[in-house]
C-alpha distance (Angstrom), angle and dihedral (degrees) to the residues before:
residue distance angle dihedral
X1 . . .
X2 3.79 . .
X3 3.78 118.8 .
X4 3.79 96.2 -117.5
X5 3.78 91.6 155.6
X6 3.80 100.9 40.5
X7 3.81 88.8 106.0
X8 3.78 98.6 28.3
X9 3.81 91.3 132.5
X10 3.82 89.9 66.0
X11 3.80 93.0 52.7
X12 3.80 91.7 43.2
X13 3.81 92.9 51.8
X14 3.83 91.6 51.5
X15 3.82 88.4 48.3
X16 3.80 92.0 52.6
X17 3.82 95.1 43.2
X18 3.84 93.7 41.1
X19 3.79 87.0 -144.7
X20 3.80 134.3 80.5
X21 3.81 92.3 -148.4
X22 3.84 93.3 51.2
X23 3.78 90.7 45.2
X24 3.82 90.3 50.6
X25 3.79 90.6 53.7
X26 3.78 91.4 49.4
X27 3.81 91.7 47.8
X28 3.84 92.1 45.6
X29 3.79 93.8 -125.0
X30 3.79 131.2 113.3
X31 3.78 120.0 -90.9
X32 3.86 93.8 -122.3
X33 3.84 90.5 52.2
X34 3.81 92.0 49.7
X35 3.82 91.3 47.7
X36 3.82 90.5 52.5
X37 3.82 91.6 49.5
X38 3.81 92.1 49.0
X39 3.79 90.6 50.5
X40 3.82 90.7 51.7
X41 3.80 90.5 52.0
X42 3.81 91.6 47.9
X43 3.79 90.2 48.4
X44 3.79 90.6 52.6
X45 3.80 92.0 47.0
X46 3.79 89.8 47.5
X47 3.78 98.5 -130.7
X48 3.85 138.8 60.4
X49 3.78 115.9 -88.1
X50 3.82 95.6 -167.2
X51 3.79 131.0 52.7
X52 3.80 99.1 -137.0
X53 3.82 93.0 -174.3
X54 3.77 91.0 74.3
X55 3.76 130.9 75.6
X56 2.91 119.4 -125.5
X57 3.79 91.3 36.9
X58 3.80 115.2 -101.3
X59 3.78 133.6 -163.9
X60 3.76 122.5 -111.7
X61 3.82 119.2 -128.7
X62 3.81 88.9 -94.8
X63 3.80 88.8 46.4
X64 3.80 91.9 55.6
X65 3.82 90.2 51.0
X66 3.80 88.4 48.8
X67 3.82 90.7 53.1
X68 3.79 91.1 47.0
X69 3.81 91.0 52.1
X70 3.83 91.7 43.5
X71 3.81 90.6 54.0
X72 3.81 91.1 50.3
X73 3.80 91.2 48.9
X74 3.80 91.3 48.3
X75 3.80 89.8 50.2
X76 3.82 91.0 51.6
X77 3.79 91.2 47.4
X78 3.79 91.9 50.1
X79 3.79 91.7 46.8
X80 3.78 90.9 51.9
X81 3.79 91.2 46.2
X82 3.82 89.5 51.8
X83 3.80 89.5 48.3
X84 3.80 91.8 52.0
X85 3.78 91.5 48.6
X86 3.79 90.3 51.0
X87 3.80 92.3 42.4
X88 3.79 92.0 52.4
X89 3.78 88.4 49.0
X90 3.83 91.5 48.5
X91 3.80 91.8 -116.0
X92 3.79 93.5 127.5
X93 3.81 140.6 10.9
X94 3.78 137.0 79.9
X95 3.78 138.9 -94.0
X96 3.81 128.4 -163.8
X97 3.80 116.9 -163.2
X98 3.78 127.4 -171.8
X99 3.78 125.7 -161.3
X100 3.77 141.2 157.8
X101 3.75 119.0 -91.7
X102 3.79 97.1 -101.9
X103 3.79 96.6 50.0
X104 3.80 94.1 41.9
X105 3.81 92.7 51.6
X106 3.81 101.7 38.7
X107 3.81 111.6 18.2
X108 3.79 109.9 28.4
X109 3.83 103.3 48.8
X110 3.82 94.0 81.0
X111 3.82 91.6 48.8
X112 3.79 92.2 46.4
X113 3.80 90.3 48.6
X114 3.80 90.1 49.2
X115 3.81 91.4 49.4
X116 3.81 92.4 49.2
X117 3.79 90.2 49.5
X118 3.81 91.9 51.7
X119 3.81 97.3 39.3
X120 3.82 107.6 25.2
X121 3.81 93.8 165.2
X122 3.80 94.9 60.7
X123 3.80 110.7 99.2
X124 3.80 102.7 -131.8
X125 3.83 125.8 -164.2
X126 3.82 128.1 -175.0
X127 3.81 123.7 -159.0
X128 3.80 115.8 -162.3
X129 3.82 114.0 -162.1
X130 3.79 145.9 116.0
X131 3.79 124.5 -69.3
X132 3.80 95.4 -100.1
X133 3.80 93.7 54.7
X134 3.81 92.1 44.2
X135 3.80 91.7 51.8
X136 3.81 91.5 51.5
X137 3.79 92.1 47.3
X138 3.80 96.7 50.1
X139 3.83 90.3 44.4
X140 3.81 90.6 54.5
X141 3.81 92.1 46.6
X142 3.81 96.8 -109.7
X143 3.80 91.7 120.6
X144 3.80 129.4 49.5
X145 3.81 96.3 -162.5
X146 3.79 136.3 12.9
X147 3.80 123.8 -158.6
X148 3.78 108.6 -166.5
X149 3.79 145.9 128.9
X150 3.80 94.1 -123.7
X151 3.83 112.8 97.4
X152 3.80 118.2 -124.2
X153 3.80 130.1 -152.6
X154 3.82 105.8 -77.5
X155 3.80 90.7 -150.0
X156 3.79 90.7 61.5
X157 3.80 102.3 31.3
X158 3.77 139.3 46.4
X159 3.81 108.8 -135.9
X160 3.78 127.7 -166.6
X161 3.79 117.4 -162.6
X162 3.80 114.8 -124.3
X163 3.79 108.6 170.4
X164 3.80 145.5 -31.0
X165 3.77 119.8 -101.2
X166 3.79 129.3 -160.4
X167 3.80 132.1 -163.4
X168 3.79 117.7 -135.1
X169 3.78 135.6 -170.3
X170 3.83 108.7 -111.4
X171 3.81 116.6 -159.9
X172 3.81 128.8 176.5
X173 3.80 107.7 -105.5
X174 3.82 89.3 -131.6
X175 3.83 93.0 64.6
X176 3.84 112.3 106.5
X177 3.81 89.3 -140.0
X178 3.82 88.0 81.4
X179 3.81 92.8 67.8
X180 3.79 113.9 113.2
X181 3.83 93.2 15.2
X182 3.80 97.1 91.9
X183 3.81 91.8 122.0
X184 3.81 91.2 58.7
X185 3.78 99.1 41.7
X186 3.79 121.4 111.9
X187 3.78 129.9 -162.6
X188 3.79 128.5 -155.7
X189 3.81 88.7 -99.4
X190 3.81 89.4 55.6
X191 3.78 90.0 52.2
X192 3.80 92.8 46.3
X193 3.79 86.7 54.0
X194 3.83 90.7 47.4
X195 3.80 92.7 -120.6
X196 3.83 88.3 144.5
X197 3.82 89.1 62.4
X198 3.80 94.8 54.0
X199 3.83 113.7 110.4
X200 3.80 91.2 -127.6
X201 3.81 94.7 52.1
X202 3.84 106.3 118.1
X203 3.79 120.0 -126.0
X204 3.79 128.0 -145.4
X205 3.80 131.2 -125.7
X206 3.79 113.4 -120.1
X207 3.82 88.8 -141.8
X208 3.80 87.2 84.3
X209 3.81 89.7 62.2
X210 3.80 100.7 39.3
X211 3.81 93.8 118.7
X212 3.83 100.1 42.5
X213 3.81 119.7 111.3
X214 3.78 109.8 -103.5
X215 3.81 137.3 -155.8
X216 3.78 120.2 -160.5
X217 3.78 142.4 175.0
X218 3.77 124.0 -89.4
X219 3.78 118.7 -104.0
X220 3.85 124.6 -87.4
X221 3.78 89.0 56.6
X222 3.80 130.8 111.6
X223 3.79 92.3 -137.7
X224 3.81 91.5 52.3
X225 3.80 91.4 49.8
X226 3.80 90.6 51.5
X227 3.80 92.6 46.5
X228 3.82 89.8 52.2
X229 3.81 90.6 49.9
X230 3.80 93.0 48.4
X231 3.80 92.3 49.4
X232 3.80 91.9 45.3
X233 3.81 89.9 51.9
X234 3.77 91.3 51.5
X235 3.79 92.5 49.3
X236 3.80 94.8 -130.4
X237 3.79 130.9 122.5
X238 3.79 108.9 -159.7
X239 3.78 120.4 -162.3
X240 3.80 105.3 -93.8
X241 3.80 110.0 -151.4
X242 3.81 98.7 173.5
X243 3.81 141.1 19.9
X244 3.79 113.3 -156.5
X245 3.80 130.8 -175.8
X246 3.82 97.3 -147.3
X247 3.77 123.9 62.0
X248 3.81 93.0 -150.6
X249 3.82 90.9 56.3
X250 3.79 90.5 45.4
X251 3.79 90.9 53.5
X252 3.80 91.8 53.2
X253 3.80 89.4 65.6
X254 3.81 89.8 53.0
X255 3.79 90.9 48.5
X256 3.83 91.3 50.5
X257 3.79 90.4 53.2
X258 3.80 95.8 -112.1
X259 3.80 100.3 121.8
X260 3.79 147.0 -22.3
X261 3.80 125.2 -106.3
X262 3.79 145.5 164.5
X263 3.80 115.3 -99.2
X264 3.80 137.4 170.8
X265 3.78 124.2 -101.2
X266 3.81 87.0 -126.7
X267 3.79 89.4 67.2
X268 3.80 92.6 49.0
X269 3.80 93.2 47.4
X270 3.81 96.7 47.6
X271 3.81 106.2 28.7
X272 3.79 115.3 96.1
X273 3.82 101.5 -138.5
X274 3.79 142.0 122.8
X275 3.80 96.0 -87.7
X276 3.81 90.9 171.9
X277 3.80 88.7 88.0
X278 3.82 91.8 58.7
X279 3.80 131.8 67.2
X280 3.79 121.2 -156.6
X281 3.79 131.2 -150.4
X282 3.77 132.8 -165.9
X283 3.81 114.8 -119.5
X284 3.79 122.0 -139.9
X285 3.80 98.3 -139.7
X286 3.81 134.3 108.0
X287 3.82 87.3 -134.9
X288 3.81 89.6 65.8
X289 3.80 91.7 69.5
X290 3.80 127.1 72.8
X291 3.78 140.6 146.0
X292 3.77 133.5 -122.1
X293 3.80 116.8 -133.3
X294 3.76 137.8 -177.7
X295 3.80 106.7 -138.5
X296 3.78 140.5 -175.1
X297 3.78 133.8 178.2
X298 3.79 117.6 -87.7
X299 3.82 119.1 -117.9
X300 3.79 93.6 27.1
X301 3.78 128.3 111.5
X302 3.79 111.6 -84.5
X303 3.78 100.2 -146.4
X304 3.78 127.5 -151.8
X305 3.79 89.1 -113.0
X306 3.82 91.2 53.9
X307 3.79 90.6 48.1
X308 3.80 93.5 47.6
X309 3.80 94.0 49.7
X310 3.81 93.3 45.4
X311 3.81 90.5 50.9
X312 3.79 91.9 48.4
X313 3.83 92.8 51.9
X314 3.80 94.0 42.6
X315 3.80 91.8 49.6
X316 3.80 91.5 47.8
X317 3.78 93.0 50.5
X318 3.77 91.4 50.7
X319 3.82 97.7 -107.9
X320 3.80 118.3 149.3
């Protein structure tokens, strides 16, 4: 397509001034130069834009259509410029975040609320699903950011570390299996104080709990995969009475004294529950340790909204 409107400002200035000489003065160019440029534009358009037989100068029918189109283009350009200025200032735009069910229900709400309070004009969406679904969605471009404890391919994704996470054995305090293990037992206060992460914190052997009823996560879940690996390492096969797709629901059965399970320290630290009815134990397994990242796809535009939300979460989780 020809660039009919590349020099629309020249034509528009002549139109407003109704004189090539006055327009030249306003544009700080010589009258002969402006006349040559106008002729080139008219040649490209294929018809005169000005009726030079009239004084003051008037537009031809084609010239009036040109001005009408030039005004519409200018309006669009200004609108887009205003949008960019607002977008850069986080006054408009959208942001779609994906996270696993635990983080989205317990950890992220305060950061999302803080972001909305700071940037109320950003249209924010939250997707709550398992790691497999989140990976597929961010790969296909449906998500801007993912906050999850499942590692992604570093060649395809930028990942920013947020915090360490640790899986713990959670056992109802009423179970007799806890007797004699007082030196290994952890309370919620211990976990809030990160005692379970201390190198000298003792771990417990799962052999002591081989015959307890057990609740676990459903498949297609990073926590379930880690639980399976931990149990396989220990060589025990506890009696699984329930498979549940939400860690918060799973924990409620532990709290009620129904069964034991393996849960994350994130849940214990953030869930408002009566943790006094549960005892926690450190597990001596590499599968009990993982990291939470905020990730986005490489080679895509990292918007101001993405940057602002990532900074808010990282600052809140104590990351430099």
